[in-house]
C-alpha positions in Angstrom: -0.1 44.5 -68.4 2.9 41.8 -68.3 4.5 40.2 -65.4 7.5 42.3 -65.7 5.4 45.7 -65.6 3.1 44.2 -62.6 6.4 43.3 -60.5 8.9 46.2 -61.4 8.9 48.2 -58.1 8.6 44.9 -55.7 12.0 44.0 -53.3 14.8 41.4 -54.1 12.9 39.1 -51.7 9.6 39.3 -53.3 11.0 38.9 -56.8 13.3 36.0 -56.0 11.6 34.6 -53.1 8.2 34.9 -52.8 7.2 35.5 -56.9 9.9 33.3 -58.1 8.8 29.7 -59.8 12.3 27.9 -59.2 12.1 29.2 -55.2 8.8 28.3 -54.9 9.6 24.5 -56.4 12.3 24.4 -54.0 10.2 24.8 -50.9 7.8 22.7 -52.0 10.3 19.8 -52.7 11.6 20.8 -48.7 8.6 20.8 -47.0 7.5 17.1 -48.9 10.5 15.7 -47.6 10.4 16.8 -44.2 6.9 15.9 -44.2 7.9 12.2 -44.6 10.9 12.7 -42.0 8.4 13.7 -39.7 6.5 10.6 -40.2 9.5 8.4 -40.2 10.2 9.9 -36.1 6.7 9.2 -35.2 6.0 5.8 -37.0 5.8 4.0 -33.8 2.5 6.4 -33.6 1.4 4.9 -37.3 2.4 1.3 -36.5 -1.3 0.4 -34.9 -3.3 2.4 -38.0 -0.8 0.4 -40.1 -1.7 -3.0 -38.9 -5.7 -2.2 -38.6 -5.0 -1.0 -42.1 -3.3 -4.2 -43.3 -6.3 -6.1 -41.7 -8.7 -4.6 -43.6 -7.5 -4.2 -46.9 -7.6 -7.8 -48.4 -11.2 -8.2 -48.1 -11.6 -3.9 -49.2 -9.6 -5.0 -52.0 -11.4 -7.9 -53.3 -14.9 -5.8 -52.6 -13.8 -3.4 -55.0 -12.6 -5.5 -57.6 -15.8 -6.8 -57.9 -17.7 -4.0 -57.4 -16.1 -2.2 -60.6 -17.5 -5.4 -62.3 -20.8 -5.5 -61.1 -21.6 -1.8 -60.9 -22.3 -1.1 -64.4 -24.6 -3.9 -64.7 -26.8 -2.9 -61.3 -26.6 1.2 -62.6 -27.6 0.4 -66.1 -30.9 -2.0 -64.9 -31.7 0.4 -62.3 -31.6 3.4 -64.8 -33.1 1.6 -68.2 -35.7 -0.5 -66.7 -36.2 1.1 -62.9 -35.1 -2.6 -61.7 -34.2 -2.4 -57.6 -30.7 -2.4 -57.1 -30.9 -5.0 -54.2 -32.8 -7.3 -56.8 -30.0 -7.1 -58.9 -27.5 -7.3 -56.3 -28.8 -10.6 -55.0 -29.4 -12.0 -58.4 -25.7 -11.0 -59.6 -24.7 -13.2 -56.4 -26.8 -16.0 -56.9 -25.0 -16.0 -60.7 -21.1 -15.9 -58.8 -22.4 -18.7 -56.6 -23.9 -20.8 -59.3 -20.4 -19.9 -61.8 -18.2 -20.9 -58.7 -19.9 -24.0 -57.9 -19.6 -25.2 -61.9 -16.0 -23.9 -61.9 -15.0 -25.7 -58.8 -16.5 -29.2 -60.1 -15.5 -28.9 -63.7 -12.7 -26.8 -64.5 -10.6 -26.9 -61.3 -10.0 -30.6 -61.8 -9.0 -30.4 -65.1 -6.5 -27.7 -64.2 -5.4 -28.8 -61.2 -4.8 -32.2 -62.8 -2.6 -30.6 -65.2 -0.7 -28.3 -63.1 0.1 -31.6 -60.8 1.6 -33.1 -63.4 3.3 -30.2 -65.3 5.3 -29.6 -61.6 5.8 -33.3 -61.0 7.2 -33.4 -64.6 9.0 -30.0 -65.4 12.4 -31.3 -64.0 12.6 -33.8 -66.2 11.3 -31.5 -69.0 13.9 -28.8 -68.3 16.1 -31.6 -68.1 15.1 -32.7 -71.7 15.4 -29.5 -73.4 19.1 -29.0 -71.6 20.3 -31.5 -73.4 18.5 -31.0 -76.6 20.3 -27.8 -76.7 23.7 -29.0 -75.7 23.2 -31.6 -78.5 22.6 -28.6 -81.2 25.2 -27.0 -80.0 27.6 -29.8 -80.9 27.1 -28.6 -84.6 30.5 -26.8 -85.9 28.8 -23.9 -87.1 27.1 -23.1 -84.1 30.9 -23.0 -82.0 31.3 -19.4 -81.4 28.3 -19.2 -79.4 28.4 -22.6 -77.5 30.2 -21.3 -74.6 27.7 -18.2 -74.4 24.6 -20.5 -74.4 26.2 -23.2 -71.4 27.3 -20.6 -69.6 23.4 -18.9 -70.0 22.1 -22.9 -69.1 24.3 -23.0 -66.1 23.3 -19.7 -64.9 19.8 -20.4 -65.2 19.7 -23.6 -63.7 21.5 -22.3 -60.7 19.3 -19.3 -60.5 16.3 -22.0 -60.5 17.9 -24.1 -57.9 18.7 -21.3 -55.4 15.3 -19.8 -55.9 13.6 -23.1 -54.8 16.2 -23.8 -52.1 15.3 -20.1 -50.7 11.2 -20.6 -51.2 11.3 -24.4 -49.6 13.4 -22.8 -46.6 11.1 -19.5 -46.4 8.2 -21.9 -46.4 9.4 -24.1 -43.5 10.5 -21.2 -41.3 7.1 -19.7 -41.6 5.1 -22.4 -41.0 4.1 -21.1 -37.5 2.5 -18.0 -39.9 0.4 -20.6 -41.9 -2.6 -20.4 -39.3 -2.5 -16.6 -39.7 -2.6 -16.9 -43.4 -5.3 -19.5 -43.4 -6.9 -17.3 -41.2 -6.7 -14.0 -43.1 -7.7 -15.7 -46.7 -11.1 -17.1 -44.7 -12.0 -14.2 -42.9 -11.6 -12.0 -46.1 -13.8 -14.8 -48.2 -16.3 -14.1 -45.6 -16.3 -10.2 -45.1 -15.8 -9.3 -48.8 -19.2 -10.3 -50.0 -20.9 -8.3 -47.0 -18.9 -5.2 -48.1 -19.4 -5.6 -52.0 -23.4 -5.7 -51.1 -23.1 -2.3 -49.5 -20.6 -0.6 -52.0 -23.2 -1.9 -54.8 -26.5 -0.9 -52.9 -25.1 2.5 -51.7 -21.9 3.3 -53.5 -23.4 5.6 -56.0 -24.1 7.9 -53.0 -20.8 7.8 -51.9 -19.1 11.0 -54.1 -21.9 12.9 -53.0 -21.5 12.4 -49.1 -17.5 12.9 -49.1 -18.0 16.2 -51.4 -20.1 17.5 -48.8 -17.0 17.6 -46.5 -14.9 19.6 -48.5 -15.2 23.3 -48.1 -18.2 24.7 -50.4 -16.0 26.9 -52.6 -14.3 23.6 -53.4 -17.3 21.1 -53.8 -17.4 21.0 -57.7 -13.6 20.6 -57.9 -13.2 18.1 -55.3 -16.3 16.2 -56.7 -14.9 16.6 -60.1 -11.7 14.7 -58.9 -13.4 12.1 -57.5 -15.2 11.2 -60.5 -11.7 11.6 -62.1 -10.0 9.0 -59.7 -13.0 6.5 -59.8 -13.0 6.6 -63.7 -9.7 5.7 -63.8 -9.7 2.7 -61.7 -12.8 1.5 -62.7 -11.2 2.0 -66.6 -8.1 -0.3 -65.6 -9.8 -2.8 -63.4 -12.6 -3.8 -65.9 -10.1 -3.3 -69.0 -7.8 -5.7 -67.4 -9.8 -8.4 -65.8 -11.5 -8.2 -68.8 -8.5 -8.6 -71.6 -7.0 -11.6 -69.3 -10.2 -13.4 -69.2 -10.4 -12.9 -72.9 -6.7 -13.8 -73.2 -6.7 -16.9 -70.9 -10.1 -17.8 -73.6 -8.2 -17.6 -76.7 -4.9 -19.6 -75.6 -6.9 -22.6 -74.4 -8.7 -22.6 -77.3 -5.4 -22.3 -79.6 -3.7 -25.2 -77.4 -6.6 -27.4 -77.5 -6.5 -27.0 -81.3 -3.1 -28.0 -81.9 -3.3 -30.5 -79.0 -0.3 -28.9 -76.7 0.2 -30.6 -73.6 -0.8 -28.9 -70.0 -2.9 -26.5 -72.5 -5.4 -25.6 -70.1 -3.1 -25.1 -66.9 -0.6 -22.7 -69.2 -3.5 -20.6 -70.2 -5.1 -20.1 -67.0 -1.3 -19.0 -66.4 -1.2 -16.9 -69.2 -5.0 -15.2 -68.4 -3.4 -14.5 -64.8 0.2 -13.0 -65.7 -1.8 -11.0 -68.6 -2.7 -8.8 -65.7 0.8 -7.5 -65.7 0.9 -5.1 -68.8 3.4 -6.2 -71.6 5.9 -8.6 -69.3 3.0 -11.1 -68.6 2.4 -12.5 -72.1 5.8 -13.1 -72.6 6.5 -14.9 -69.3 3.6 -17.5 -69.8 5.2 -18.1 -73.5 8.0 -19.5 -71.7 7.4 -22.9 -70.2 4.8 -23.2 -73.4 8.1 -22.8 -75.9 9.9 -25.3 -73.5 7.2 -27.7 -73.5 6.5 -27.4 -77.3 10.2 -28.2 -78.2 10.1 -31.3 -76.2 7.1 -32.2 -78.1 8.3 -31.9 -81.4 9.6 -29.1 -83.9 6.3 -28.7 -85.7 4.2 -27.9 -81.9 6.6 -25.1 -81.5 5.5 -23.6 -84.6 1.8 -24.2 -84.1 2.5 -22.8 -80.9 4.4 -19.8 -82.2 1.3 -19.3 -84.8 -1.0 -19.2 -81.5 0.8 -16.5 -79.9 1.0 -14.8 -83.1 -2.9 -14.7 -83.7 -3.7 -14.1 -80.1 -1.2 -11.1 -79.8 -3.0 -9.7 -83.1 -6.7 -9.9 -81.6 -5.5 -8.7 -78.5 -3.5 -5.5 -79.6 -5.7 -4.5 -82.5 -9.0 -5.5 -81.3 -9.4 -6.5 -77.3 -7.0 -3.5 -76.0 -8.6 -0.8 -78.4 -12.0 -2.0 -77.6 -11.9 -2.2 -74.1 -9.1 0.0 -73.0 -8.6 2.6 -75.7 -7.0 5.6 -74.1 -8.7 5.5 -71.3 -5.7 5.5 -68.8 -3.6 8.1 -71.2 -0.1 6.5 -70.7 2.5 6.0 -73.0 4.0 2.8 -73.3 7.2 3.9 -72.2 5.7 5.2 -68.6 4.3 2.0 -68.2 7.3 -0.1 -68.7 9.2 2.2 -66.7 6.8 2.3 -63.7 6.4 -1.4 -64.0 10.0 -1.7 -63.6 10.4 0.4 -60.8 7.6 -0.8 -58.8 8.6 -4.4 -58.8 11.8 -3.4 -57.9 10.5 -1.1 -54.4 7.3 -3.6 -53.8 7.8 -6.7 -55.9 4.9 -8.3 -56.7 2.6 -5.9 -55.4 4.1 -3.3 -57.3 3.6 -4.5 -60.2 -0.1 -5.5 -59.7 -0.7 -1.9 -58.2 1.9 0.1 -59.5 -0.4 1.5 -62.6 -3.6 2.3 -60.8 -1.4 4.0 -58.1 0.4 5.9 -60.5 -3.0 7.1 -62.0 -4.8 8.5 -59.2 -1.9 10.3 -58.1 -1.4 11.7 -61.4 -4.8 12.4 -61.0 -4.6 14.1 -57.4 -1.0 16.0 -58.7 -2.2 17.7 -61.8 -5.4 19.1 -60.0 -3.1 20.3 -57.3 -0.8 22.2 -59.9 -3.5 23.6 -62.1 -4.9 25.1 -59.1 -2.0 26.6 -57.8 -1.5 27.8 -61.3 -4.4 29.7 -61.2 -4.4 31.2 -57.9 -0.3 31.6 -58.0 1.0 35.3 -59.0 4.1 33.8 -60.8 1.9 32.5 -63.3 0.4 34.9 -66.1 -3.0 35.7 -66.1 -3.5 34.0 -69.4 -2.3 30.5 -68.3 -4.5 31.0 -65.4 -7.6 31.7 -68.1 -6.6 29.3 -69.9 -6.6 26.5 -67.6 -10.2 27.7 -65.8 -11.7 27.5 -69.2 -10.0 23.9 -70.2 -11.4 22.5 -66.7 -14.8 24.4 -67.2 -15.2 22.7 -70.6 -13.9 19.0 -69.2 -16.1 19.2 -66.1 -19.1 20.0 -68.6 -18.7 17.2 -70.6 -18.1 14.9 -67.6 -21.6 16.2 -66.4 -23.4 15.6 -69.8 -22.0 11.9 -69.6 
């Protein structure tokens, strides 16, 4: 029996409101915005909760990032060689302490000296770049584009000057909050290791523990939802950090081979900015090109060769090997998401926009599939196909 025959004798109200897809969608949208409006009206009640959450969030985020990096090794040693989790965790903590001591004593002074020198000399480098560009524009063959380039240079200088002034004014105006910021950093560094220790020790028991609070008939689906969220976050965090590390290493090697000034500092900058998909590396390339132009024409060619080699290795080897298609996001979706998130939340939106989107996508798709299975406005064939697909996927994940 198809949908038309099944609902042939129902009333107009049922046909156009209760069992109509378009009406159901509109009602759900209305309820969504109604909930937002209610929360906005009682925001004064939620402010203490937000203050508490803001205080807890920094050490929790730092612990979560380290957890996703260390936990695979802890699980593997426990399953493969029956090594107690606590023993592995203590070893990892000691290894991190030794690595930090080595970084602070060896790498930090080198990078710090280059950063200080780069910041001190950057105005001269920029002025030299502007002078060289204006000198090149005196060529009669470039007369047609001279005006546009001069305007672009002037606008860039004004933008940089205004940004620098606003940053200085904001810094001077917020000196009183420096103590609270330093306190937050210190508390984060002190509390994050304790949170990380217990996450590594008992984190594998968290999903079964949370699942017990769901209704019994929903526990398998809820456990699968938690598994998908954890898998998406783990894939993204591990992948981005791993790729960013190797991008920094490749640029450091390449810049040292070609003899680029401030190569170590620029390589570290490229590694950090690579956390931003698609945009990070091109942004980090801007100061590199300026410094290369001021050094020599051959240095510019060498730097571009290093960039092409790095991008080839990253896109053809590292990204497919490490990330693969685990995030299941189209590049256009990623770019639009980064643009929108950066406009709304700034730097935090760029960093956390993609993982938050991945979590929301999993939750929304799960809720939608459940609604399609249980609702009468979808055909029985659609519901059966969704049920079969979820069952097959759950079986595969259980086998893993």
